N, C-alpha and C positions, 0 to 999 in steps of 0.2 A: 457556913462561911468562915466562922471563927476557926474552925478546925483546919481548913484549907490555908488560912493565913498563918496559923501556928506551923504547919508542916513546911510551907514556903520559907518561913523565917528560919527555921532550923536548918533547912538544906542550905540556904544562903550563908549561915554561919559555919556549917561543918564542911563546906567545899574548900578542898585543899588550894593552898596558894600556888602561884607559879613555882616558887622555890621548892615546895613540897613535891609538886609533880615532877620537877627536874631530879630531885634526888631519888625519887621512885624510880624514874627512867634510867638514871645512871646505876642504880643498884640492879636492875634487871640486866643491863649491859655487862656489869661486873659478873653477875652470876652466869651469864651465857659464855662469857669468855673463860671463865674458871672451868665450866662443865666441859667446854671443848678442849681446853688444855689438859684436863684430867683424862679425857677420852684418848687424846694423842699420847699422853705419858703412859696409860695403860696398855695400848696398842704397842708402843715401843717396848715397854717391859716384856710383854708376851713375846715379841719377835726376839728379844735378846735371849729370853728362856729357851725358845725353839732353836736358836743358834747354838746355844751352850749345850742342849741336848743332842743335837747333831754332831757337835765336835767331840763331845764325850763318847758318843756311840762309835765314831770314826776311830778315836784313840784306843777304845776298848778292842775293836776289831783289829787294829794294827798290833795291839799287844799280844792278842791270841794268835794272829797270824805269825808275828815274829817269833813266838815261842815254839810254835809247831815247826816253822822253817829251820829254827836253830837246832832242834832236836834231830831233824832229818839230816841237817849238814853235819852234825856232830857224828852221827852213826856213818855216814858216807866217808868222813875223814878218818875215823877209826879203821874202817875197812881198807881204805886206800893206803893208809900207812903200813898195814900188815902186808898189802900186796907189793908195795914198792920195795920193801927190804930185801926179799929174796931175788929181785930181778937180776941184779949183777952176778949173782952166785950161779946162774944157769940151772937153779932148782925150779925156777918158775916156768911153767909150760901154759901158755896162754895168758890173757890178762883179763881177770874177772872184775869188770868195772861196774861200779854201782853208783851212779850219780843220784843225787838228791832231787826229788820232785818238789820244786819250790812254787808257792802260790803268791800272787800279788794283788788278790781280790780286794783286800781291805784298802790298799793304797789307791788302786783304780777307783773304788767307790768313793773314797775321800775326796778324790780329785773331781769325780763326776757330780758329787752332791754340793760342792763348793765348801766342804768342812775344812779342807786343806788350807783355804785361804783365811780361815778363822783361827787357826792354830798358832801357838806361839812359834816365832821363827826358828828357834833353836830345835824344837821338835820336828819341824818340817824338814830342816837341813840334815838332821840325822837319819830321818826315814828316807829322804832322798838318796843319801849316801847308801843306805840298805839296798834301796831299789836299784841303783846304779850298779852295785857290787853283785847283786843277783843276776842282772843282765850280762855282766862280764862272765859269771860263773856259767851261766847257761851257754853262753857262746863258747867258752873253753871246753866245757864238757861235750857240747855238740861236735866241736872240731875233733876232739880226741875220739869220739864214737865214730867219726867219719873215718879217721885214720884206721881204726880197727877193723872196721867192717867193709872197707872199700879196697881192700888189697893190703898186703904186707909191705908197707912202704919202708920200714926200718929193718925188717928181718933179713937174714941172708938167704941166698939161693940154696945153700947147702943145709940149712936149718930154718925152714919157714916157721916154726913155733918159736923162735928166738924173739922175745919181746924186749930185750935190753935197750933197743932203740926208742922205745916208748917211755922209759923212765923220765927224761926231761919233760914230756908232755904231761905225765902223771904228776911230776913234782910241782908243775905249774897249777895243775888242778888242786892238789894238796895245800898250795899256797892260797888259791882263791878261798878254799874251804875255811882255812884258819882265819883269813881276813874277814870272811862273812861272819864267823862266830864272834869275832870282836866288835864287828858292826852291830849285830844283833844284841850283844850285851850292852853297848853304848845306848842304843834304842830302847831296851827294856829297863834300863836305869833311869831313862827320862819318863818313860810312860806312866809308872806308878805315881810319880810326882804330879803329872798332868791329869791323871785320872783319879779322883778321890774314890776310896772304897764305897761300894754300894750299900 
């Protein structure tokens, strides 16, 4: 009986007060709020890292694509400048046209993945100019090919191989090729700054 009284008196004296219970409950609430806040912060950090990786991948793709397209345009420009020179002299028979095959897969992928919306505005503006100029080039080269292969629109009846009438259209194509090269240069100047080396 003395043992039971001794245990009962100890539990009565060691029982926490209301203020102690309140502090304990508040401590638990604070720990729960901190845990939830930390979980949200970690999720947001992970999302930002995933977005940054998506943007980095899109920028790298645009850089690789721009370099490839620039090389193809540069080759076509050199060829067309050689071809246009002898047109007026009558030495040119036929018009060996070599338009560049341009790709826009990286641009389209950046749009579809949402990476374009996360890129710096200046980078998007320059890449959009490149894409627009590529579309104009494709249209101009398609029109010129149509002129060449669907009848001798500019040649004379006496000399159907006379291609002197095509010189202005070829000059337009050369202009687009030169403009595209300068647009690619502007894009490539921005992309290395936007894409840190791996």
